N, C-alpha and C positions, 0 to 999 in steps of 0.2 A: 430756308438755312440758311449758314453765313458764304454758300459760296455764292448763293446768287441773290445781288443786291439790286435794288430797283432805286435808279437814279439817274438820275436828266443826261448820264456817259452814257449810259447802257445802249446795245444793237441789234438787228436782228440776224441772225451769225450761223451758215449753214455747216452744220463738219461731221465731223465722223460722232460717232459713237466714245471710240476710246480717243477721244482729240474733245470733245465735251467732260469724260471724267474727270482729265487733266485739269483742266481749264478751270473745272470747281472745286478739284482739289488744294493749286494755284492759288485762286480767287480767297479759297478764304485760308490758305496760308500768311498772308497779307493782313487781312483781318486778324487775324490770330498774333503777330509781329506788330501790329498798333496794338490792339489792344494789351499788349506787354511792352508800351512807351519807345518797341526797338523801330521806331517810324521816323523818318527824319526829316521836313517838309513834303518834297515833290521826289524828294532827291534817292538814292539808293538802290540798288537789284534783287530781285529772287528772283529766277530760269529754274524753265522745265521742261524738259524736250519734247516733242511732241508724239508720242507712240505709234514706229509707226512707219511716219519720215525721217528718212535719215538730213541729214544736217536741216533738221526745223525745232526750234523752240520758242516757245511763251515766258513771254517776257511785260512789266511794266508798259503802258501809256506812256510817254514821258510829258507831266503839266499836270498830272490827278495825283491827290495826296491816298497812301495808301486804303487809307478810309473810304473810295469813290472805287478803286478798283474790285470790278466784276466777273464774273467769267465773260461775259461775254467780250469787254473790249478793255481784253486781254490781249497784246498786240502779238503774231503771229509771223518771225523773222528766220531769212535764212543764214546760214555762218557767213554769208559774205552783206547781210543786213538788207539786203531787200526783203521790202514786206509784203509777205504771202496773203494778204486775206484782204487787204482792199480795206484795214484799218487808215485811218483819216486821222489817229494819231499819231506821234512824232517817239522818237528810238531814242533817248539820252545815248549819248556818243559813247558817253565816257563805260556805261554801262553793253555793250555792245559791246565793243574793243575788250575790253578782258574780258566775260563772259562768255562771248562766242569763241573765244581762243581755247579756254580749259574745255567747252564740246566741241568741238575740232579737234583734239591731241587727243583728253584724257575717253575713256573710250566707256566708264566707270560712270562719268557725270553726267548723270539726269537730268538731278540738283541742285542748282548753286544762290548760296545769299553771302550779298557783302551788307554790311550796313556802317553805322557813324552811332555807337551806344555811347555813352559817357565812357561810360568803367572801359566797356573795348579798346578805345582811342585813347587811353589813359593809355592802360599797357601795353599798347604797339608803340609810346610814344618813351616809355622807360627803359631804358636802360639792363637790358635781363631779359626781358618781357615778363610771362609769366614763371612765376616762380615757386615749388614747389610746398606753398604756405599752409592747402585749407585740402579739403576733402578733394574741393572739383578739380581744381588744380592735377591734383593728383591723372586722370584722368588723360590730361594732354601732358602730361611730360614727357618728352623725348620724341610727342606725337606734334610738334609746331614748326612749321619749315615759317623763316623769314623776309622780307624782303623789303632795300633801301627802299625810299622813299624819291621819285623818279617828278613829283610835279600829279597833275590829274592825266588819269590813265586813257590816254586818246589819243596814243600812236603805235598804232601795229607792231610796230618794231620789240615793245618793251615784253609785249605777248611772251617772245620769247624768251626770255631774261624770269618772269613770272613762271613762267610753266618748268623753266629748267629749279627757278630758288623753291619751286612747293616739291619739287623731288618723290619722292614715294607715302607721303603724308596727303592728309587729306584736307590738312587746315592751313593758312597762308596769309601772318601775320603783317603785315603791310604794315609799314614803322612808319611810326609819325599822321597813321590814317586808317587805321581798322581792316579786320579777319574777311578773308575770304575763307565760305566754309562750301567745303566740292560733297557731297553724297551720293548716291544710289538713289535714291525715294525722298518726298519731301519730309517723311517721318521722322528719316535718319538728319538732312539738314541741322531740323525744325529742333530735338534731341542736342544736339552738336552744337548750336546756339546757345539753349540754353544751356548748356551747364560750364557752355567755357564763361557765358554775362557769368553767372553767380562764382565764378571760379575767380573774371577778375574784379566785383562788389565787392567779392571778402578780403583779398589782396591786399584793395585801395583802405578797406573797412581798417581791417588789418596792422598798414605799417601808419596809417594816421593815429593808429590808437598805442606803438609800441615799435618793440624789435620783433619782428616774429620771430615761432620757433620754425625752422627749414625740418622738413620731412628725409628721411634718407632713402638714400636709391633705394636699397632693401626692403623698405615696408611699402613704397611706390612702386615694383615693382610686383608685390602679393597683391597689390592692392587691382591691379589695372589685372593681375590676373584670377581675380577672381569677381571682377566687374558682367562676365556674362553668369553667375550664379543667379541675379537678379533678375535681369532682362527677362520680360515676355513673346510670347508667341506675335508672331504681325511681323517680325520686323523691326529693327534698331525705328526707337522712338515713334512709333505707328500709336501706340496707346496712348501715350500723354500725348501725342498731337490730336488724337480725337477728342483724348480727355477735353483739350483747351477749345474744339471745334464744339462740342458739345453743351463746353460754358458759354459762348459766343449765340449760340442759338438760341441759348437759355435770356440772353437780354439783349436783343437786339429788336429793336423796332427800328424794320427801316424800310426801305423800296426791295422789291428782287427786279429782278430783269422778266420775270414768269408772276406773271399778276395773276393768273390763277394758285398758285403755291402760295399767294403772300392774303391775310385778311384788311380787308381794308374797311376803315370808318375811320367816321369825324368824328377829334374828341376834345370841346371842351372851343369847338369852330376849329378846329385843326382836321386837317389830313392826316390823317396815319395809313400807313401801312405796317401792320405787323407782319417778325417776317419766324412766327413760332406757329407751332402745331395746330389747328385749329378746331382743335380738341380743349387746345386749355381754356379750362374758366377763366373769364371775360376780368374777372377779381385779379387774377395771378397778373395780366395782358400787365391791367394800368399800372398796379404798383410796383412788377418788378422790369415791364416794357420798358413804358413813361415814365418813371419815377413820380406819381400820382401816387405818392402814399396815404393823401388825405380818407379817402376810402377805404375801411377798416374789415380785416380777416376777423372773425367772431368765433361765432360755432362749424361755421363753417357747409350747414344743411341747410340753413335757409330760414332757420327759424328768426336769427336776432334782429337783422334788418342794419346790421352795421354796414352791411358792402351794403347800399341801397347808392342807385346811382340813378340819374336820368337818361329811359334810351326815347325818343322820338318824343318829349317831355313827360313822359307816362317812367313815372317808381318800378323800379323793376330789380331787383335780389343780383346783383355780380354774379356770386359762388355760384348761384345757377345755373349762368348762360355760359353759352363757350362762345370763344372768337366766332363759326361760322357763325352763327343765330344771332351777334350781332354787325354781318358785313354789311355791313353801307349805313350803315341805320347812326344814329343821331343820339353821340353820348355826353351827357355835362354827368361831369362829377365835383366835389364839391372846393372843388380849385377852377371850376368856372362856373358856378354859383354866381360869387362873385369873389375879386381878390382881394377885395380890399374891406371885403366884411359888411356891405350895406348894405346888399338884399334884406327885409321887412324883417324877414325872419330869424334871417342871422342878430338886428336889430332885436330883435323880440328874443329874444332865449333871452341876451346877457342881458336884456334890461328887465325883464323876470326873476330870473337867477335860474334858469330851468338849467345851467351847465356846470355839474358835480363831478366824475371825474373828467365825463368830455371825450373817456373812447367811443361811445353811442352814440353822439350829435351832429358827427356828419352824416351820418345814416336818417337820422331825424332828421332834420337840416331838409335834404329832399325829398324824404317823405313830404312834409311839410308843404315845400313848392309845389311841387305835382299840386297837392290837392288846392293848394291859394288858385293856383293859376286857372283849376277849374269849379273852385269853388269860394271867392274872399267872406265867404258870410257862411263858414259851417259850425256847427250846433256841437256839443260835444259826446253826443257819438256818430257826426260827421268823424271827426279827429281822430277817435278809438278805430275806429273799420277800416280809416284810409290809414293811420297814421299806429299802426302795430307792434313797433321794433322794442328792441326788453331797456327795461335799463334800472341796473340791478342798484342805481343808488334814489329811488321810491320819488322821484322827483315829477310825478306824474300830472299830480293837479296844474303842476307851473307850469309843464306844457303845454299844458289846456289855453290857459292863459296866456302865455305866448304866442300860441299857432292863433288865437284868437284876433290876439290883439297885430300882432299879426297883417291879418285881414281890415282893419281898420284900418291900419298904415294903405294897403293895397286900393282900400275904396275910400283914400285920400281926406276920412273920417280924425285922422291925427296923424301925430308924427314923432318920429323917438328919434330926442336930443343924442348921438353920439355917447355912450358908453362905455371907461377901458376897461380891460381888463386890470385887474387889482395887481397895483406899483406899477401901473402903465401909464401914458399918457394921450388922451386920445386917436394922436398922429400915429404914434406908438400902435396900439391897436386894431386904428386901419391897414396896421400892414400883418399883422396876428394868423390873417390866413397865407399862407403861402402860396405865390403866387403858382400858374403852372410854369414845371421849368420843361425844353426841350430834350429828349429820349438821342 
């Protein structure tokens, strides 16, 4: 899950089940914020009260990017700034001063976030702030408070003015700075920030395009009255937040604080730990998790061979193998066979013009490479048995010639001059196969 990330900054932690659940939810929130482009280098903060512990809350370790925050390295501090969990990480004083004051004096503020996104900072820096000029802005009209800029928020005495200016609202727009959003849950501050971000983005786009159409007060009132009719069960923002966590879970290929929850394998000579369901087909982990899209999805039932990869040097169908089955093994995809297309099989396929549409070619190349690694002088029967891949373009005779020719190259009986793809130079052709892209 996105809540448990394996990285060099994780640490062993002894805490209650309730605290661990809060840590996981907050860590996921940091990942979602980063995914949506709401992180700001190592700065800004999202904090969450620790359930069952009066005056204790969790906040990000100062010095780490949002993408490096995980459940175990969140720092637990008290209202006075004392570290409660033995964390080696410091806490940004600007975050502590602001968040601690609200956590101390606003009993319903269980979760707080403060960001510096371009759109929200721009609107905070405009005279008049957020205007009733779009759908999302109507959510907030009459519900935003403003606080004049006083410099970086590190002085305790500013807390009194922050609280006074917040009043009965849940969002404080720090002029020339950025928003502070308070809520009863992570889901609530997430949906509030998401909606505010959209409101600010659309306001800026509208004003750049021309004079905006201002929505009348009576329409704003109807809009706010009817918003409750489109809410889902579970509390404000829960469904939205959970959906974004699922997106992170589907696309993350990284480590976790709990190695047992991960599928670790070596892909193209690089160790990767996939934060995905262990029953996910290896094909989807490679394509969606590691961005290795050279391996193709064809039939999905193991008949066509388009998804062929090497597992410990043997040709295997990645659509028929799960991440759990690939655990601890060495995987090679077409990107790892040869990033510059210099492998004899790739050279021979081009030289013999054995590539037509090209969709099945990666799987064929991997099956052929596995065959030639154990038998560099195969007969046509050997090739037919070892390379059962389907090719709807009907180039089987050329494939056999190409694979046998690649075998002769491997036995040093001949060489193949680089053959460029049509319309490209040999140098460009050498770059035709995409290099591995780090997830």
